MOPAC internal coordinates of N, CA, C and O (Angstrom, degrees):
PM7 1SCF
backbone

  N    0.0000 0     0.00 0     0.00 0    0    0    0
  C    1.4715 1     0.00 0     0.00 0    1    0    0
  C    1.5318 1   109.74 1     0.00 0    2    1    0
  O    1.2310 1   120.88 1   133.11 1    3    2    1
  N    1.3280 1   115.92 1   -46.89 1    3    2    1
  C    1.4687 1   119.56 1  -179.89 1    5    3    2
  C    1.5248 1   110.32 1   -62.58 1    6    5    3
  O    1.2310 1   120.56 1   141.67 1    7    6    5
  N    1.3351 1   116.54 1   -38.33 1    7    6    5
  C    1.4661 1   119.72 1  -178.92 1    9    7    6
  C    1.5244 1   110.52 1   -64.24 1   10    9    7
  O    1.2310 1   120.39 1   141.59 1   11   10    9
  N    1.3353 1   116.85 1   -38.41 1   11   10    9
  C    1.4661 1   119.80 1   179.76 1   13   11   10
  C    1.5290 1   110.44 1   -63.85 1   14   13   11
  O    1.2310 1   120.23 1   139.70 1   15   14   13
  N    1.3219 1   117.17 1   -40.30 1   15   14   13
  C    1.4661 1   120.32 1   179.12 1   17   15   14
  C    1.5238 1   109.89 1   -63.24 1   18   17   15
  O    1.2310 1   120.48 1   135.63 1   19   18   17
  N    1.3258 1   116.68 1   -44.37 1   19   18   17
  C    1.4645 1   120.39 1   179.71 1   21   19   18
  C    1.5236 1   110.08 1   -62.97 1   22   21   19
  O    1.2310 1   120.50 1   138.32 1   23   22   21
  N    1.3370 1   116.66 1   -41.68 1   23   22   21
  C    1.4629 1   120.46 1  -179.44 1   25   23   22
  C    1.5312 1   110.51 1   -63.66 1   26   25   23
  O    1.2310 1   120.27 1   134.43 1   27   26   25
  N    1.3256 1   117.09 1   -45.57 1   27   26   25
  C    1.4651 1   120.27 1   179.01 1   29   27   26
  C    1.5236 1   110.72 1   -62.71 1   30   29   27
  O    1.2310 1   120.58 1   140.83 1   31   30   29
  N    1.3385 1   116.50 1   -39.17 1   31   30   29
  C    1.4602 1   120.36 1   179.88 1   33   31   30
  C    1.5251 1   110.20 1   -65.28 1   34   33   31
  O    1.2310 1   120.89 1   140.62 1   35   34   33
  N    1.3477 1   115.90 1   -39.38 1   35   34   33
  C    1.4711 1   119.93 1   178.03 1   37   35   34
  C    1.5237 1   109.98 1   -63.34 1   38   37   35
  O    1.2310 1   120.38 1   138.55 1   39   38   37
  N    1.3386 1   116.87 1   -41.45 1   39   38   37
  C    1.4648 1   119.92 1   178.16 1   41   39   38
  C    1.5271 1   110.70 1   -61.61 1   42   41   39
  O    1.2310 1   120.65 1   138.86 1   43   42   41
  N    1.3367 1   116.37 1   -41.14 1   43   42   41
  C    1.4675 1   119.72 1   178.74 1   45   43   42
  C    1.5191 1   110.53 1   -61.27 1   46   45   43
  O    1.2310 1   120.52 1   138.82 1   47   46   45
  N    1.3464 1   116.60 1   -41.18 1   47   46   45
  C    1.4660 1   120.33 1   179.17 1   49   47   46
  C    1.5185 1   110.78 1   -63.61 1   50   49   47
  O    1.2310 1   120.42 1   136.31 1   51   50   49
  N    1.3530 1   116.80 1   -43.69 1   51   50   49
  C    1.4730 1   120.55 1  -179.32 1   53   51   50
  C    1.5217 1   109.98 1   -61.49 1   54   53   51
  O    1.2310 1   120.69 1   134.32 1   55   54   53
  N    1.3325 1   116.28 1   -45.68 1   55   54   53
  C    1.4699 1   120.23 1  -179.65 1   57   55   54
  C    1.5255 1   110.42 1   -63.38 1   58   57   55
  O    1.2310 1   120.44 1   137.34 1   59   58   57
  N    1.3334 1   116.76 1   -42.66 1   59   58   57
  C    1.4688 1   120.23 1  -178.91 1   61   59   58
  C    1.5232 1   110.67 1   -63.53 1   62   61   59
  O    1.2310 1   120.22 1   137.19 1   63   62   61
  N    1.3300 1   117.19 1   -42.81 1   63   62   61
  C    1.4715 1   120.28 1  -179.60 1   65   63   62
  C    1.5245 1   110.18 1   -64.88 1   66   65   63
  O    1.2310 1   120.25 1   139.47 1   67   66   65
  N    1.3357 1   117.13 1   -40.53 1   67   66   65
  C    1.4655 1   119.76 1   178.51 1   69   67   66
  C    1.5280 1   110.44 1   -63.63 1   70   69   67
  O    1.2310 1   120.49 1   138.78 1   71   70   69
  N    1.3367 1   116.67 1   -41.22 1   71   70   69
  C    1.4663 1   120.35 1   178.67 1   73   71   70
  C    1.5246 1   110.87 1   -62.31 1   74   73   71
  O    1.2310 1   120.43 1   136.57 1   75   74   73
  N    1.3327 1   116.79 1   -43.43 1   75   74   73
  C    1.4673 1   120.80 1  -179.41 1   77   75   74
  C    1.5260 1   110.29 1   -64.00 1   78   77   75
  O    1.2310 1   120.51 1   135.64 1   79   78   77
  N    1.3363 1   116.62 1   -44.36 1   79   78   77
  C    1.4725 1   120.18 1   179.92 1   81   79   78
  C    1.5241 1   110.45 1   -62.64 1   82   81   79
  O    1.2310 1   120.33 1   138.00 1   83   82   81
  N    1.3319 1   116.97 1   -42.00 1   83   82   81
  C    1.4594 1   120.34 1   179.68 1   85   83   82
  C    1.5233 1   110.45 1   -64.52 1   86   85   83
  O    1.2310 1   120.30 1   139.14 1   87   86   85
  N    1.3295 1   117.04 1   -40.86 1   87   86   85
  C    1.4628 1   120.50 1   179.58 1   89   87   86
  C    1.5199 1   111.07 1   -64.50 1   90   89   87
  O    1.2310 1   120.56 1   136.70 1   91   90   89
  N    1.3375 1   116.54 1   -43.30 1   91   90   89
  C    1.4691 1   120.18 1  -179.41 1   93   91   90
  C    1.5250 1   110.39 1   -64.22 1   94   93   91
  O    1.2310 1   120.13 1   134.38 1   95   94   93
  N    1.3261 1   117.35 1   -45.62 1   95   94   93
  C    1.4632 1   120.18 1  -178.66 1   97   95   94
  C    1.5257 1   110.15 1   -65.84 1   98   97   95
  O    1.2310 1   120.16 1   143.26 1   99   98   97
  N    1.3512 1   117.30 1   -36.74 1   99   98   97
  C    1.4610 1   120.30 1   178.48 1  101   99   98
  C    1.5228 1   110.77 1   -65.34 1  102  101   99
  O    1.2310 1   120.42 1   134.62 1  103  102  101
  N    1.3326 1   116.80 1   -45.38 1  103  102  101
  C    1.4688 1   120.04 1   179.50 1  105  103  102
  C    1.5214 1   110.60 1   -63.40 1  106  105  103
  O    1.2310 1   120.74 1   140.70 1  107  106  105
  N    1.3406 1   116.18 1   -39.30 1  107  106  105
  C    1.4586 1   119.96 1  -179.56 1  109  107  106
  C    1.5303 1   109.81 1   -64.72 1  110  109  107
  O    1.2310 1   120.20 1   134.62 1  111  110  109
  N    1.3230 1   117.23 1   -45.38 1  111  110  109
  C    1.4628 1   120.68 1   179.16 1  113  111  110
  C    1.5268 1   110.05 1   -65.27 1  114  113  111
  O    1.2310 1   120.37 1   141.47 1  115  114  113
  N    1.3393 1   116.90 1   -38.53 1  115  114  113
  C    1.4627 1   120.77 1  -179.35 1  117  115  114
  C    1.5249 1   110.59 1   -64.75 1  118  117  115
  O    1.2310 1   120.17 1   134.98 1  119  118  117
  N    1.3255 1   117.29 1   -45.02 1  119  118  117
  C    1.4702 1   120.35 1   179.71 1  121  119  118
  C    1.5254 1   109.84 1   -66.98 1  122  121  119
  O    1.2310 1   120.02 1   144.85 1  123  122  121
  N    1.3268 1   117.57 1   -35.15 1  123  122  121
  C    1.4638 1   120.16 1   177.26 1  125  123  122
  C    1.5244 1   110.28 1   -65.03 1  126  125  123
  O    1.2310 1   120.14 1   141.97 1  127  126  125
  N    1.3349 1   117.35 1   -38.03 1  127  126  125
  C    1.4598 1   120.74 1   177.91 1  129  127  126
  C    1.5226 1   110.55 1   -64.73 1  130  129  127
  O    1.2310 1   120.39 1   139.53 1  131  130  129
  N    1.3225 1   116.86 1   -40.47 1  131  130  129
  C    1.4669 1   120.36 1   178.96 1  133  131  130
  C    1.5287 1   109.67 1   -63.57 1  134  133  131
  O    1.2310 1   120.33 1   136.61 1  135  134  133
  N    1.3322 1   116.98 1   -43.39 1  135  134  133
  C    1.4641 1   120.17 1   178.81 1  137  135  134
  C    1.5272 1   110.24 1   -61.99 1  138  137  135
  O    1.2310 1   120.13 1   138.26 1  139  138  137
  N    1.3194 1   117.36 1   -41.74 1  139  138  137
  C    1.4632 1   120.87 1   179.45 1  141  139  138
  C    1.5250 1   110.43 1   -64.29 1  142  141  139
  O    1.2310 1   120.57 1   136.75 1  143  142  141
  N    1.3397 1   116.51 1   -43.25 1  143  142  141
  C    1.4638 1   120.07 1  -179.81 1  145  143  142
  C    1.5238 1   111.06 1   -62.66 1  146  145  143
  O    1.2310 1   120.22 1   134.41 1  147  146  145
  N    1.3200 1   117.19 1   -45.59 1  147  146  145
  C    1.4657 1   119.95 1  -179.24 1  149  147  146
  C    1.5310 1   109.81 1   -66.74 1  150  149  147
  O    1.2310 1   120.58 1   147.34 1  151  150  149
  N    1.3245 1   116.50 1   -32.66 1  151  150  149
  C    1.4673 1   119.54 1   178.92 1  153  151  150
  C    1.5289 1   110.10 1   -69.15 1  154  153  151
  O    1.2310 1   120.73 1   139.66 1  155  154  153
  N    1.3413 1   116.21 1   -40.34 1  155  154  153
  C    1.4641 1   119.97 1   179.99 1  157  155  154
  C    1.5251 1   110.71 1   -69.64 1  158  157  155
  O    1.2310 1   120.37 1   146.31 1  159  158  157
  N    1.3282 1   116.90 1   -33.69 1  159  158  157
  C    1.4632 1   119.70 1  -179.81 1  161  159  158
  C    1.5247 1   109.46 1   -72.26 1  162  161  159
  O    1.2310 1   120.10 1   180.00 1  163  162  161

């Protein structure tokens, strides 16, 4: 029972880290696009 809780908690951590990484990379790409657009304008 304890092992299942630890396993589920580990899965939650993995999912959370992936979500954070995706959000950071998306924001970085989005800000880069804005910089490119303003540079082209």
